[in-house]
mmCIF file of the C-alpha atoms, coordinates in Angstrom:
data_MODEL
# 
_entry.id   MODEL 
# 
loop_
_atom_site.group_PDB 
_atom_site.id 
_atom_site.type_symbol 
_atom_site.label_atom_id 
_atom_site.label_alt_id 
_atom_site.label_comp_id 
_atom_site.label_asym_id 
_atom_site.label_entity_id 
_atom_site.label_seq_id 
_atom_site.pdbx_PDB_ins_code 
_atom_site.Cartn_x 
_atom_site.Cartn_y 
_atom_site.Cartn_z 
_atom_site.occupancy 
_atom_site.B_iso_or_equiv 
_atom_site.pdbx_formal_charge 
_atom_site.auth_seq_id 
_atom_site.auth_comp_id 
_atom_site.auth_asym_id 
_atom_site.auth_atom_id 
_atom_site.pdbx_PDB_model_num 
ATOM 1  C CA . UNK A 1 1  ? 77.028  105.283 74.484 1.00 0.00 ? 1  UNK A CA 1 
ATOM 2  C CA . UNK A 1 2  ? 74.334  104.018 72.156 1.00 0.00 ? 2  UNK A CA 1 
ATOM 3  C CA . UNK A 1 3  ? 71.359  104.410 74.487 1.00 0.00 ? 3  UNK A CA 1 
ATOM 4  C CA . UNK A 1 4  ? 70.609  106.002 77.844 1.00 0.00 ? 4  UNK A CA 1 
ATOM 5  C CA . UNK A 1 5  ? 68.663  103.721 80.211 1.00 0.00 ? 5  UNK A CA 1 
ATOM 6  C CA . UNK A 1 6  ? 66.660  105.058 83.149 1.00 0.00 ? 6  UNK A CA 1 
ATOM 7  C CA . UNK A 1 7  ? 68.961  103.449 85.716 1.00 0.00 ? 7  UNK A CA 1 
ATOM 8  C CA . UNK A 1 8  ? 72.721  103.029 85.929 1.00 0.00 ? 8  UNK A CA 1 
ATOM 9  C CA . UNK A 1 9  ? 72.118  99.325  86.535 1.00 0.00 ? 9  UNK A CA 1 
ATOM 10 C CA . UNK A 1 10 ? 70.228  98.905  83.238 1.00 0.00 ? 10 UNK A CA 1 
ATOM 11 C CA . UNK A 1 11 ? 73.294  99.415  81.034 1.00 0.00 ? 11 UNK A CA 1 
ATOM 12 C CA . UNK A 1 12 ? 74.379  96.436  78.943 1.00 0.00 ? 12 UNK A CA 1 
ATOM 13 C CA . UNK A 1 13 ? 77.591  95.620  77.107 1.00 0.00 ? 13 UNK A CA 1 
ATOM 14 C CA . UNK A 1 14 ? 75.933  96.400  73.764 1.00 0.00 ? 14 UNK A CA 1 
ATOM 15 C CA . UNK A 1 15 ? 75.198  99.964  74.917 1.00 0.00 ? 15 UNK A CA 1 
ATOM 16 C CA . UNK A 1 16 ? 78.842  100.979 74.529 1.00 0.00 ? 16 UNK A CA 1 
ATOM 17 C CA . UNK A 1 17 ? 80.913  101.475 71.392 1.00 0.00 ? 17 UNK A CA 1 
ATOM 18 C CA . UNK A 1 18 ? 84.669  102.079 71.447 1.00 0.00 ? 18 UNK A CA 1 
ATOM 19 C CA . UNK A 1 19 ? 85.938  104.326 68.638 1.00 0.00 ? 19 UNK A CA 1 
ATOM 20 C CA . UNK A 1 20 ? 89.515  105.145 67.628 1.00 0.00 ? 20 UNK A CA 1 
ATOM 21 C CA . UNK A 1 21 ? 91.053  102.864 70.277 1.00 0.00 ? 21 UNK A CA 1 
ATOM 22 C CA . UNK A 1 22 ? 94.828  102.564 69.988 1.00 0.00 ? 22 UNK A CA 1 
ATOM 23 C CA . UNK A 1 23 ? 96.373  99.777  72.009 1.00 0.00 ? 23 UNK A CA 1 
ATOM 24 C CA . UNK A 1 24 ? 99.852  100.104 73.468 1.00 0.00 ? 24 UNK A CA 1 
ATOM 25 C CA . UNK A 1 25 ? 102.510 97.434  74.023 1.00 0.00 ? 25 UNK A CA 1 
ATOM 26 C CA . UNK A 1 26 ? 102.185 95.325  77.156 1.00 0.00 ? 26 UNK A CA 1 
ATOM 27 C CA . UNK A 1 27 ? 104.130 96.299  80.256 1.00 0.00 ? 27 UNK A CA 1 
ATOM 28 C CA . UNK A 1 28 ? 106.424 93.419  81.201 1.00 0.00 ? 28 UNK A CA 1 
ATOM 29 C CA . UNK A 1 29 ? 107.542 92.827  84.770 1.00 0.00 ? 29 UNK A CA 1 
ATOM 30 C CA . UNK A 1 30 ? 109.298 89.916  86.471 1.00 0.00 ? 30 UNK A CA 1 
ATOM 31 C CA . UNK A 1 31 ? 106.951 87.633  88.409 1.00 0.00 ? 31 UNK A CA 1 
ATOM 32 C CA . UNK A 1 32 ? 107.936 84.795  90.710 1.00 0.00 ? 32 UNK A CA 1 
ATOM 33 C CA . UNK A 1 33 ? 105.619 81.894  91.370 1.00 0.00 ? 33 UNK A CA 1 
# 
């Protein structure tokens, strides 16, 4: 978290930074339409 606003509702997308994220393969499941 890059900054700490006074209210929970004052957070913005730019306030967060994701570090060392490792994505995993997608989970596949049958879907009928």
